[in-house]
NUVEX-95277 format. One record per residue (C-alpha): residue number from 1; chain; x, y, z. Coordinates in Angstrom, 1 decimal, padded with zeros to 4 digits. Layout:
REM NUVEX-95277
<pt k="NUM" c="A" X="X" Y="Y" Z="Z"/>
...
This chain:
REM NUVEX-95277
<pt k="1" c="A" X="-014.5" Y="014.0" Z="012.0"/>
<pt k="2" c="A" X="-015.6" Y="013.4" Z="008.4"/>
<pt k="3" c="A" X="-016.7" Y="009.9" Z="007.3"/>
<pt k="4" c="A" X="-014.3" Y="007.8" Z="005.4"/>
<pt k="5" c="A" X="-015.0" Y="005.9" Z="002.2"/>
<pt k="6" c="A" X="-012.8" Y="003.0" Z="001.3"/>
<pt k="7" c="A" X="-012.7" Y="002.5" Z="-002.5"/>
<pt k="8" c="A" X="-011.9" Y="-001.1" Z="-002.5"/>
<pt k="9" c="A" X="-011.3" Y="-003.5" Z="000.4"/>
<pt k="10" c="A" X="-008.1" Y="-005.3" Z="-000.2"/>
<pt k="11" c="A" X="-005.0" Y="-006.3" Z="001.8"/>
<pt k="12" c="A" X="-004.2" Y="-002.9" Z="003.1"/>
<pt k="13" c="A" X="-007.7" Y="-001.3" Z="003.5"/>
<pt k="14" c="A" X="-009.1" Y="-004.3" Z="005.4"/>
<pt k="15" c="A" X="-006.5" Y="-003.5" Z="008.1"/>
<pt k="16" c="A" X="-007.0" Y="000.2" Z="007.7"/>
<pt k="17" c="A" X="-010.8" Y="-000.2" Z="008.2"/>
<pt k="18" c="A" X="-010.2" Y="-001.8" Z="011.7"/>
<pt k="19" c="A" X="-007.9" Y="001.1" Z="012.6"/>
<pt k="20" c="A" X="-010.5" Y="003.6" Z="011.6"/>
<pt k="21" c="A" X="-013.2" Y="001.8" Z="013.6"/>
<pt k="22" c="A" X="-011.1" Y="001.9" Z="016.7"/>
<pt k="23" c="A" X="-011.0" Y="005.7" Z="016.5"/>
<pt k="24" c="A" X="-014.8" Y="005.7" Z="016.1"/>
<pt k="25" c="A" X="-014.8" Y="006.9" Z="012.5"/>
<pt k="26" c="A" X="-017.8" Y="006.3" Z="010.3"/>
<pt k="27" c="A" X="-016.4" Y="003.9" Z="007.7"/>
<pt k="28" c="A" X="-018.0" Y="003.1" Z="004.3"/>
<pt k="29" c="A" X="-016.6" Y="000.7" Z="001.7"/>
<pt k="30" c="A" X="-017.3" Y="000.5" Z="-002.0"/>
<pt k="31" c="A" X="-017.2" Y="-003.2" Z="-003.0"/>
<pt k="32" c="A" X="-018.7" Y="-005.4" Z="-005.8"/>
<pt k="33" c="A" X="-019.8" Y="-008.2" Z="-003.5"/>
<pt k="34" c="A" X="-020.8" Y="-007.2" Z="000.0"/>
<pt k="35" c="A" X="-021.2" Y="-010.8" Z="001.1"/>
<pt k="36" c="A" X="-017.4" Y="-011.3" Z="001.0"/>
<pt k="37" c="A" X="-017.0" Y="-008.7" Z="003.8"/>
<pt k="38" c="A" X="-019.4" Y="-009.8" Z="006.4"/>
<pt k="39" c="A" X="-016.7" Y="-009.8" Z="009.1"/>
<pt k="40" c="A" X="-016.1" Y="-006.1" Z="008.6"/>
<pt k="41" c="A" X="-019.8" Y="-005.3" Z="008.3"/>
<pt k="42" c="A" X="-020.3" Y="-007.0" Z="011.7"/>
<pt k="43" c="A" X="-017.7" Y="-004.6" Z="013.1"/>
<pt k="44" c="A" X="-019.4" Y="-001.6" Z="011.7"/>
<pt k="45" c="A" X="-018.2" Y="-001.0" Z="008.1"/>
<pt k="46" c="A" X="-021.1" Y="000.0" Z="005.9"/>
<pt k="47" c="A" X="-020.5" Y="-001.7" Z="002.6"/>
<pt k="48" c="A" X="-022.2" Y="-000.6" Z="-000.7"/>
<pt k="49" c="A" X="-021.8" Y="-000.8" Z="-004.4"/>
<pt k="50" c="A" X="-020.8" Y="001.7" Z="-007.1"/>
<pt k="51" c="A" X="-023.8" Y="003.9" Z="-006.5"/>
<pt k="52" c="A" X="-023.0" Y="007.3" Z="-005.1"/>
<pt k="53" c="A" X="-026.3" Y="007.4" Z="-003.3"/>
<pt k="54" c="A" X="-025.1" Y="004.6" Z="-001.0"/>
<pt k="55" c="A" X="-022.3" Y="006.7" Z="000.4"/>
<pt k="56" c="A" X="-022.0" Y="010.0" Z="002.1"/>
<pt k="57" c="A" X="-020.9" Y="013.2" Z="000.3"/>
<pt k="58" c="A" X="-018.1" Y="015.4" Z="001.7"/>
<pt k="59" c="A" X="-016.2" Y="012.4" Z="002.9"/>
<pt k="60" c="A" X="-012.5" Y="011.4" Z="002.9"/>
<pt k="61" c="A" X="-012.0" Y="008.9" Z="000.1"/>
<pt k="62" c="A" X="-009.3" Y="006.3" Z="000.3"/>
<pt k="63" c="A" X="-008.7" Y="005.3" Z="-003.3"/>
<pt k="64" c="A" X="-006.9" Y="001.9" Z="-003.6"/>
<pt k="65" c="A" X="-008.1" Y="000.6" Z="-007.0"/>
<pt k="66" c="A" X="-005.2" Y="-000.1" Z="-009.3"/>
<pt k="67" c="A" X="-005.1" Y="001.4" Z="-012.8"/>
<pt k="68" c="A" X="-007.9" Y="000.2" Z="-015.0"/>
<pt k="69" c="A" X="-007.9" Y="-000.2" Z="-018.8"/>
<pt k="70" c="A" X="-008.4" Y="003.0" Z="-020.7"/>
<pt k="71" c="A" X="-012.0" Y="001.9" Z="-021.6"/>
<pt k="72" c="A" X="-013.0" Y="001.5" Z="-018.0"/>
<pt k="73" c="A" X="-011.2" Y="004.4" Z="-016.4"/>
<pt k="74" c="A" X="-013.9" Y="007.1" Z="-017.3"/>
<pt k="75" c="A" X="-016.6" Y="005.2" Z="-015.5"/>
<pt k="76" c="A" X="-014.6" Y="005.0" Z="-012.2"/>
<pt k="77" c="A" X="-013.7" Y="008.7" Z="-012.5"/>
<pt k="78" c="A" X="-017.3" Y="009.7" Z="-013.0"/>
<pt k="79" c="A" X="-018.2" Y="007.7" Z="-009.9"/>
<pt k="80" c="A" X="-015.5" Y="009.4" Z="-007.9"/>
<pt k="81" c="A" X="-016.8" Y="012.8" Z="-009.1"/>
<pt k="82" c="A" X="-020.3" Y="012.0" Z="-008.1"/>
<pt k="83" c="A" X="-019.2" Y="011.0" Z="-004.6"/>
<pt k="84" c="A" X="-018.2" Y="014.7" Z="-004.1"/>
<pt k="85" c="A" X="-015.4" Y="013.9" Z="-001.6"/>
<pt k="86" c="A" X="-013.7" Y="016.6" Z="000.4"/>
<pt k="87" c="A" X="-010.4" Y="014.9" Z="000.2"/>
<pt k="88" c="A" X="-008.8" Y="011.9" Z="-001.6"/>
<pt k="89" c="A" X="-005.9" Y="009.8" Z="-000.4"/>
<pt k="90" c="A" X="-004.7" Y="007.7" Z="-003.4"/>
<pt k="91" c="A" X="-002.5" Y="004.7" Z="-002.8"/>
<pt k="92" c="A" X="-000.2" Y="004.7" Z="-005.8"/>
<pt k="93" c="A" X="003.1" Y="002.9" Z="-006.1"/>
<pt k="94" c="A" X="006.8" Y="003.5" Z="-006.3"/>
<pt k="95" c="A" X="006.5" Y="002.0" Z="-009.8"/>
<pt k="96" c="A" X="005.8" Y="005.6" Z="-011.0"/>
<pt k="97" c="A" X="009.5" Y="006.2" Z="-010.7"/>
<pt k="98" c="A" X="010.4" Y="003.8" Z="-013.4"/>
<pt k="99" c="A" X="013.9" Y="002.5" Z="-013.5"/>
<pt k="100" c="A" X="015.4" Y="005.2" Z="-011.3"/>
<pt k="101" c="A" X="017.6" Y="003.5" Z="-008.7"/>
<pt k="102" c="A" X="017.5" Y="006.2" Z="-005.9"/>
<pt k="103" c="A" X="014.1" Y="007.7" Z="-004.9"/>
<pt k="104" c="A" X="013.1" Y="010.4" Z="-002.4"/>
<pt k="105" c="A" X="010.4" Y="013.1" Z="-002.2"/>
<pt k="106" c="A" X="012.1" Y="015.2" Z="-004.9"/>
<pt k="107" c="A" X="012.5" Y="012.4" Z="-007.5"/>
<pt k="108" c="A" X="010.4" Y="013.1" Z="-010.6"/>
<pt k="109" c="A" X="008.1" Y="010.4" Z="-012.0"/>
<pt k="110" c="A" X="009.2" Y="008.4" Z="-015.1"/>
<pt k="111" c="A" X="006.6" Y="006.7" Z="-017.3"/>
<pt k="112" c="A" X="009.0" Y="003.9" Z="-018.3"/>
<pt k="113" c="A" X="006.2" Y="001.3" Z="-019.0"/>
<pt k="114" c="A" X="002.5" Y="001.1" Z="-019.5"/>
<pt k="115" c="A" X="001.6" Y="000.5" Z="-015.8"/>
<pt k="116" c="A" X="003.7" Y="003.6" Z="-014.7"/>
<pt k="117" c="A" X="002.0" Y="005.7" Z="-017.4"/>
<pt k="118" c="A" X="-001.5" Y="004.9" Z="-016.3"/>
<pt k="119" c="A" X="-000.6" Y="005.4" Z="-012.6"/>
<pt k="120" c="A" X="000.8" Y="008.8" Z="-013.4"/>
<pt k="121" c="A" X="-002.3" Y="009.7" Z="-015.4"/>
<pt k="122" c="A" X="-004.5" Y="008.7" Z="-012.5"/>
<pt k="123" c="A" X="-002.4" Y="010.8" Z="-010.1"/>
<pt k="124" c="A" X="-002.7" Y="013.8" Z="-012.5"/>
<pt k="125" c="A" X="-006.5" Y="013.5" Z="-012.8"/>
<pt k="126" c="A" X="-006.9" Y="013.2" Z="-009.0"/>
<pt k="127" c="A" X="-004.6" Y="016.2" Z="-008.4"/>
<pt k="128" c="A" X="-006.6" Y="018.4" Z="-010.7"/>
<pt k="129" c="A" X="-010.0" Y="017.6" Z="-009.1"/>
<pt k="130" c="A" X="-012.1" Y="019.9" Z="-006.9"/>
<pt k="131" c="A" X="-011.0" Y="018.1" Z="-003.7"/>
<pt k="132" c="A" X="-007.8" Y="018.0" Z="-001.7"/>
<pt k="133" c="A" X="-005.5" Y="015.2" Z="-002.7"/>
<pt k="134" c="A" X="-002.6" Y="013.2" Z="-001.2"/>
<pt k="135" c="A" X="-000.7" Y="010.6" Z="-003.2"/>
<pt k="136" c="A" X="001.0" Y="007.9" Z="-001.1"/>
<pt k="137" c="A" X="003.5" Y="005.9" Z="-003.2"/>
<pt k="138" c="A" X="004.4" Y="002.8" Z="-001.1"/>
<pt k="139" c="A" X="007.2" Y="000.5" Z="-001.8"/>
<pt k="140" c="A" X="006.6" Y="-003.3" Z="-001.9"/>
<pt k="141" c="A" X="003.9" Y="-004.1" Z="000.7"/>
<pt k="142" c="A" X="004.3" Y="-007.1" Z="002.9"/>
<pt k="143" c="A" X="002.5" Y="-008.4" Z="006.0"/>
<pt k="144" c="A" X="000.8" Y="-011.5" Z="007.5"/>
<pt k="145" c="A" X="000.2" Y="-014.0" Z="004.6"/>
<pt k="146" c="A" X="002.1" Y="-011.9" Z="002.1"/>
<pt k="147" c="A" X="005.8" Y="-011.5" Z="001.5"/>
<pt k="148" c="A" X="009.1" Y="-013.3" Z="001.0"/>
<pt k="149" c="A" X="008.7" Y="-015.2" Z="004.2"/>
<pt k="150" c="A" X="005.6" Y="-016.9" Z="002.8"/>
<pt k="151" c="A" X="007.5" Y="-018.2" Z="-000.2"/>
<pt k="152" c="A" X="010.3" Y="-019.5" Z="002.0"/>
<pt k="153" c="A" X="007.8" Y="-021.1" Z="004.4"/>
<pt k="154" c="A" X="006.4" Y="-023.0" Z="001.3"/>
<pt k="155" c="A" X="009.9" Y="-024.0" Z="000.3"/>
<pt k="156" c="A" X="009.7" Y="-021.8" Z="-002.8"/>
<pt k="157" c="A" X="012.2" Y="-019.1" Z="-003.9"/>
<pt k="158" c="A" X="010.8" Y="-015.5" Z="-004.2"/>
<pt k="159" c="A" X="009.7" Y="-014.4" Z="-007.7"/>
<pt k="160" c="A" X="012.0" Y="-011.4" Z="-007.8"/>
<pt k="161" c="A" X="015.7" Y="-011.5" Z="-008.8"/>
<pt k="162" c="A" X="017.8" Y="-012.4" Z="-005.7"/>
<pt k="163" c="A" X="020.2" Y="-009.5" Z="-006.2"/>
<pt k="164" c="A" X="017.6" Y="-006.9" Z="-006.8"/>
<pt k="165" c="A" X="017.5" Y="-004.2" Z="-004.1"/>
<pt k="166" c="A" X="013.9" Y="-003.6" Z="-003.0"/>
<pt k="167" c="A" X="012.4" Y="-001.2" Z="-000.6"/>
<pt k="168" c="A" X="009.5" Y="-002.4" Z="001.5"/>
<pt k="169" c="A" X="006.8" Y="-001.3" Z="003.9"/>
<pt k="170" c="A" X="004.8" Y="-003.4" Z="006.4"/>
<pt k="171" c="A" X="001.1" Y="-003.2" Z="005.8"/>
<pt k="172" c="A" X="000.4" Y="-001.9" Z="009.3"/>
<pt k="173" c="A" X="002.9" Y="000.9" Z="008.8"/>
<pt k="174" c="A" X="001.3" Y="001.8" Z="005.5"/>
<pt k="175" c="A" X="-002.2" Y="001.8" Z="007.2"/>
<pt k="176" c="A" X="-000.9" Y="004.1" Z="009.9"/>
<pt k="177" c="A" X="000.4" Y="006.6" Z="007.3"/>
<pt k="178" c="A" X="-002.9" Y="006.4" Z="005.3"/>
<pt k="179" c="A" X="-004.9" Y="007.0" Z="008.5"/>
<pt k="180" c="A" X="-002.8" Y="010.0" Z="009.5"/>
<pt k="181" c="A" X="-003.0" Y="011.3" Z="005.9"/>
<pt k="182" c="A" X="-006.7" Y="011.0" Z="005.8"/>
<pt k="183" c="A" X="-007.3" Y="013.4" Z="008.6"/>
<pt k="184" c="A" X="-004.4" Y="015.8" Z="007.8"/>
<pt k="185" c="A" X="-004.2" Y="018.7" Z="005.4"/>
<pt k="186" c="A" X="-001.0" Y="017.4" Z="003.7"/>
<pt k="187" c="A" X="-001.2" Y="017.3" Z="-000.1"/>
<pt k="188" c="A" X="001.2" Y="016.3" Z="-002.9"/>
<pt k="189" c="A" X="002.8" Y="013.0" Z="-003.7"/>
<pt k="190" c="A" X="005.2" Y="011.2" Z="-001.4"/>
<pt k="191" c="A" X="007.2" Y="007.9" Z="-001.5"/>
<pt k="192" c="A" X="006.9" Y="005.6" Z="001.5"/>
<pt k="193" c="A" X="009.2" Y="002.8" Z="002.6"/>
<pt k="194" c="A" X="010.9" Y="001.4" Z="005.7"/>
<pt k="195" c="A" X="014.5" Y="002.3" Z="006.5"/>
<pt k="196" c="A" X="016.3" Y="-000.8" Z="005.1"/>
<pt k="197" c="A" X="016.3" Y="-001.3" Z="001.4"/>
<pt k="198" c="A" X="018.1" Y="-004.5" Z="000.6"/>
<pt k="199" c="A" X="018.5" Y="-007.4" Z="-001.9"/>
<pt k="200" c="A" X="015.7" Y="-010.0" Z="-001.9"/>
<pt k="201" c="A" X="018.4" Y="-012.6" Z="-001.3"/>
<pt k="202" c="A" X="019.2" Y="-011.1" Z="002.1"/>
<pt k="203" c="A" X="015.6" Y="-011.3" Z="003.2"/>
<pt k="204" c="A" X="015.2" Y="-014.8" Z="001.8"/>
<pt k="205" c="A" X="018.3" Y="-016.1" Z="003.5"/>
<pt k="206" c="A" X="017.3" Y="-014.5" Z="006.8"/>
<pt k="207" c="A" X="013.9" Y="-016.0" Z="006.6"/>
<pt k="208" c="A" X="015.3" Y="-019.4" Z="005.7"/>
<pt k="209" c="A" X="017.7" Y="-019.2" Z="008.7"/>
<pt k="210" c="A" X="015.0" Y="-018.7" Z="011.3"/>
<pt k="211" c="A" X="012.7" Y="-021.3" Z="009.6"/>
<pt k="212" c="A" X="015.3" Y="-023.9" Z="009.1"/>
<pt k="213" c="A" X="014.9" Y="-024.0" Z="005.3"/>
<pt k="214" c="A" X="017.8" Y="-025.0" Z="003.1"/>
<pt k="215" c="A" X="017.8" Y="-022.5" Z="000.1"/>
<pt k="216" c="A" X="019.3" Y="-023.3" Z="-003.3"/>
<pt k="217" c="A" X="023.0" Y="-022.7" Z="-003.2"/>
<pt k="218" c="A" X="022.8" Y="-020.1" Z="-006.0"/>
<pt k="219" c="A" X="021.3" Y="-017.7" Z="-003.5"/>
<pt k="220" c="A" X="024.4" Y="-017.7" Z="-001.4"/>
<pt k="221" c="A" X="026.7" Y="-016.6" Z="-004.1"/>
<pt k="222" c="A" X="027.9" Y="-013.1" Z="-004.4"/>
<pt k="223" c="A" X="025.9" Y="-011.4" Z="-007.0"/>
<pt k="224" c="A" X="025.6" Y="-007.9" Z="-008.5"/>
<pt k="225" c="A" X="023.2" Y="-005.6" Z="-006.6"/>
<pt k="226" c="A" X="020.8" Y="-003.3" Z="-008.5"/>
<pt k="227" c="A" X="017.3" Y="-002.1" Z="-008.1"/>
<pt k="228" c="A" X="015.5" Y="000.8" Z="-006.4"/>
<pt k="229" c="A" X="016.3" Y="002.3" Z="-003.0"/>
<pt k="230" c="A" X="013.4" Y="004.4" Z="-001.6"/>
<pt k="231" c="A" X="013.8" Y="007.1" Z="001.1"/>
<pt k="232" c="A" X="010.3" Y="007.3" Z="002.5"/>
<pt k="233" c="A" X="011.0" Y="009.3" Z="005.6"/>
<pt k="234" c="A" X="009.6" Y="012.7" Z="004.6"/>
<pt k="235" c="A" X="005.9" Y="011.8" Z="004.6"/>
<pt k="236" c="A" X="006.3" Y="010.0" Z="007.9"/>
<pt k="237" c="A" X="008.0" Y="013.1" Z="009.4"/>
<pt k="238" c="A" X="005.3" Y="015.5" Z="008.0"/>
<pt k="239" c="A" X="002.5" Y="013.3" Z="009.4"/>
<pt k="240" c="A" X="004.2" Y="012.5" Z="012.7"/>
<pt k="241" c="A" X="004.1" Y="008.8" Z="012.1"/>
<pt k="242" c="A" X="006.8" Y="006.6" Z="013.6"/>
<pt k="243" c="A" X="006.7" Y="003.2" Z="011.9"/>
<pt k="244" c="A" X="006.7" Y="000.0" Z="013.9"/>
<pt k="245" c="A" X="008.9" Y="-002.0" Z="011.6"/>
<pt k="246" c="A" X="011.9" Y="000.0" Z="010.2"/>
<pt k="247" c="A" X="013.5" Y="-003.2" Z="008.9"/>
<pt k="248" c="A" X="012.2" Y="-006.4" Z="007.4"/>
<pt k="249" c="A" X="013.4" Y="-008.6" Z="010.3"/>
<pt k="250" c="A" X="011.1" Y="-007.1" Z="013.0"/>
<pt k="251" c="A" X="008.3" Y="-006.8" Z="010.5"/>
<pt k="252" c="A" X="008.7" Y="-010.5" Z="009.4"/>
<pt k="253" c="A" X="008.7" Y="-011.7" Z="013.1"/>
<pt k="254" c="A" X="005.5" Y="-009.8" Z="013.6"/>
<pt k="255" c="A" X="004.0" Y="-011.5" Z="010.6"/>
<pt k="256" c="A" X="005.0" Y="-014.9" Z="011.8"/>
<pt k="257" c="A" X="003.6" Y="-014.3" Z="015.2"/>
<pt k="258" c="A" X="000.2" Y="-013.2" Z="013.8"/>
<pt k="259" c="A" X="000.1" Y="-016.1" Z="011.4"/>
<pt k="260" c="A" X="000.8" Y="-018.6" Z="014.3"/>
<pt k="261" c="A" X="-001.9" Y="-016.9" Z="016.4"/>
<pt k="262" c="A" X="-004.5" Y="-017.3" Z="013.5"/>
<pt k="263" c="A" X="-003.9" Y="-021.1" Z="013.2"/>
């Protein structure tokens, strides 16, 4: 089993690191401040800086750093090249589809804004490298401490438009797909989401109901529905991953349980 290098330790990759350690993988992480990650280091993650000599060659690289300004991007790309990975799994975003309202594995990208343009350029550069590459394009990521339920718990309305249809993916389901993708031979670019795209208002009202929070009455009005529906089943099928949380309700209940346990 090849070693795994996590390029960035954020919300998703911290959970991914624990999954990889459970399967006895050698896990390295590229971070700017190792002191912030003593908990993972104690579990066995080898943290290091942006020096290729601190990390093994011929590894699987999990690239989670979001697009950088044009002036900084060449430095990161040179670092990746010097790492000489055998395979790269890049965590992109469904934002690369622009304003298209229905997305599946055959939907072309659309650089409708600057963020999408830079994401697409990063994907192209990675795809043209000397390594194997897999692009995972997750929908909105939620999990313990992050998501609509947190805003409702704090008696605040979500930032997004209430009627906007959004596809989502629980962080643990995303981590499972990344883990499977890291040790597979699957290449290409694939959207990933759960099985229930819906308006933010529906999620907010459900969360408010189980938490006993009175939402602003405007959220209960009938409103036009627009947004992006993502069919993310294909990559799950190809990798043999069955997600734990196909709908926001089961995923949110799991989040609340974990948050309570952590208090």
